[in-house]
C-alpha positions as CSV (number, residue, x, y, z in Angstrom):
1,M,-22.5,35.1,44.2
2,Q,-23.9,32.6,46.8
3,Y,-26.6,30.2,45.9
4,Q,-28.2,27.2,47.4
5,L,-27.3,23.6,46.5
6,R,-30.6,23.1,44.6
7,D,-29.9,26.2,42.4
8,R,-26.4,24.9,41.8
9,Q,-27.7,21.6,40.5
10,Q,-30.2,23.3,38.3
11,T,-27.5,25.6,36.9
12,L,-25.2,22.6,36.3
13,E,-28.0,20.8,34.5
14,K,-28.7,23.9,32.4
15,I,-25.1,24.2,31.2
16,R,-25.0,20.4,30.5
17,R,-28.1,20.7,28.3
18,I,-26.6,23.6,26.4
19,A,-23.4,21.6,25.8
20,D,-25.5,18.6,24.6
21,Y,-27.4,20.8,22.2
22,Q,-24.3,22.4,20.8
23,L,-21.7,19.5,20.9
24,G,-23.8,16.4,20.8
25,K,-25.6,14.0,23.2
26,G,-23.5,13.2,26.3
27,A,-21.1,16.2,25.8
28,G,-22.5,18.0,28.8
29,D,-21.9,15.2,31.2
30,A,-18.5,14.5,29.8
31,L,-17.4,18.2,29.8
32,F,-18.9,19.4,33.1
33,P,-18.5,17.1,36.1
34,N,-20.3,17.7,39.4
35,D,-17.4,19.6,40.9
36,A,-17.2,22.2,38.1
37,Q,-17.1,25.8,39.3
38,I,-19.6,28.1,37.7
39,V,-18.8,31.8,37.6
40,F,-21.5,34.4,37.1
41,S,-21.2,37.9,35.5
42,R,-21.1,40.5,38.2
43,T,-23.2,43.0,36.2
44,T,-25.9,40.7,34.7
45,G,-25.8,37.7,37.1
46,R,-25.8,35.3,34.1
47,I,-23.5,32.3,33.7
48,R,-20.2,33.3,32.2
49,Y,-17.3,30.9,32.9
50,I,-17.0,27.2,33.8
51,Y,-13.8,26.0,35.5
52,L,-12.6,22.7,36.7
53,T,-9.7,22.8,39.2
54,R,-8.9,26.4,38.3
55,R,-8.7,25.6,34.6
56,L,-11.2,27.3,32.3
57,L,-13.2,24.7,30.3
58,A,-15.6,27.0,28.5
59,T,-17.1,30.5,28.3
60,L,-20.8,31.0,27.7
61,R,-21.1,33.7,25.1
62,P,-23.7,36.3,26.2
63,T,-24.7,37.2,22.6
64,D,-26.0,33.8,21.5
65,G,-25.9,31.6,24.6
66,I,-23.4,29.1,23.1
67,F,-20.1,27.9,24.6
68,S,-16.7,28.9,23.4
69,L,-14.5,25.9,24.3
70,T,-10.9,26.3,25.5
71,V,-8.2,23.8,24.7
72,E,-8.7,22.2,28.1
73,G,-12.4,21.8,27.4
74,A,-11.7,20.3,24.0
75,K,-9.2,17.8,25.5
76,R,-11.7,16.8,28.2
77,L,-14.4,16.3,25.6
78,T,-12.3,14.3,23.1
79,S,-10.9,12.0,25.9
80,K,-14.4,10.7,26.7
81,A,-15.5,7.6,24.6
82,N,-18.4,8.1,22.2
83,V,-18.3,11.8,22.6
84,G,-16.9,14.1,20.0
85,K,-18.7,16.0,17.4
86,L,-17.6,19.0,15.4
87,W,-14.0,17.9,14.9
88,V,-11.6,18.6,12.0
89,K,-8.6,16.3,11.4
90,V,-5.6,18.0,9.8
91,S,-2.5,16.7,7.9
92,D,0.8,16.2,9.7
93,D,2.3,19.0,7.7
94,A,-0.2,21.6,9.1
95,A,-0.3,20.2,12.7
96,P,2.6,22.2,14.1
97,F,1.3,25.5,12.7
98,V,-2.2,24.8,13.9
99,A,-0.9,24.0,17.4
100,K,0.7,27.5,17.4
101,G,-2.7,29.1,16.6
102,K,-2.6,29.4,12.8
103,S,-5.8,29.0,11.0
104,V,-6.7,25.8,9.1
105,F,-7.0,25.9,5.3
106,A,-9.1,23.4,3.4
107,K,-6.2,21.8,1.6
108,H,-4.8,20.6,5.0
109,V,-8.1,19.0,6.1
110,T,-7.9,15.2,5.9
111,D,-11.3,14.5,7.5
112,A,-14.1,16.4,9.2
113,D,-17.4,15.8,10.9
114,T,-20.2,16.3,8.3
115,E,-22.4,18.0,10.9
116,I,-20.1,21.1,11.0
117,R,-21.9,24.3,9.9
118,P,-20.3,27.7,9.4
119,Q,-19.8,29.6,12.7
120,A,-19.9,26.4,14.7
121,E,-17.4,25.8,17.5
122,T,-14.8,23.3,16.2
123,I,-12.1,21.1,17.7
124,I,-9.0,20.6,15.5
125,I,-7.2,17.3,16.0
126,S,-4.2,15.6,14.5
127,K,-4.2,12.4,12.5
128,Q,-3.4,10.6,15.8
129,G,-6.4,12.1,17.5
130,K,-4.6,14.7,19.7
131,V,-6.2,18.1,20.2
132,L,-4.3,20.8,18.4
133,A,-6.6,23.8,18.7
134,V,-10.1,25.2,19.0
135,G,-11.8,27.6,16.6
136,K,-14.8,28.7,14.6
137,A,-15.7,26.9,11.3
138,V,-15.8,29.0,8.1
139,L,-17.0,26.2,5.9
140,T,-19.3,23.2,6.4
141,G,-17.8,19.8,7.2
142,R,-18.5,18.5,3.7
143,E,-17.0,21.6,2.1
144,M,-13.8,21.2,4.2
145,K,-13.3,17.7,2.9
146,T,-14.1,18.6,-0.7
147,F,-12.5,22.0,-1.2
148,R,-8.7,22.4,-1.8
149,R,-8.6,26.2,-1.4
150,G,-9.7,28.7,1.2
151,L,-10.0,29.0,4.9
152,A,-11.7,26.1,6.7
153,V,-11.4,27.0,10.4
154,R,-10.4,30.3,12.0
155,V,-8.4,29.1,15.0
156,R,-9.0,30.9,18.3
157,R,-6.4,29.1,20.5
158,G,-3.7,26.5,19.8
159,V,-2.2,24.1,22.3
160,A,1.3,25.5,21.8
161,E,0.3,29.1,22.5
162,K,1.0,30.8,25.8
């Protein structure tokens, strides 16, 4: 779909504001640089995917208008200083399994952002701060730190998955 430069800037600003709302102030600028490629749905004409140098950063879900991050998007977001919300830190014992795409259980959570709510997009990191996976929270951040049983994050994609 062809569109003018002004429309592209407006669209880029729109996706940045959605990311700021969802992931915290400054996340949109950190996640989506000016050279990000925006792909629209062929049937609806709405924003669908955001790429950077042929790597998918995020998908805008049509049902609720919120981003589903990819591992590449999570790495980009966590690499920027003062940006990083909705993260869960897991123990070294669980890290290899989470990286392979296995879900995170509460007993393996060592720390978590207290702003996490159920169904929120979550970035799972190791104790050293490396991105292991992305997924959807089942518990709140406070519950993840307190509970010793149950599922904390349903992982969608791990870094070691193909």
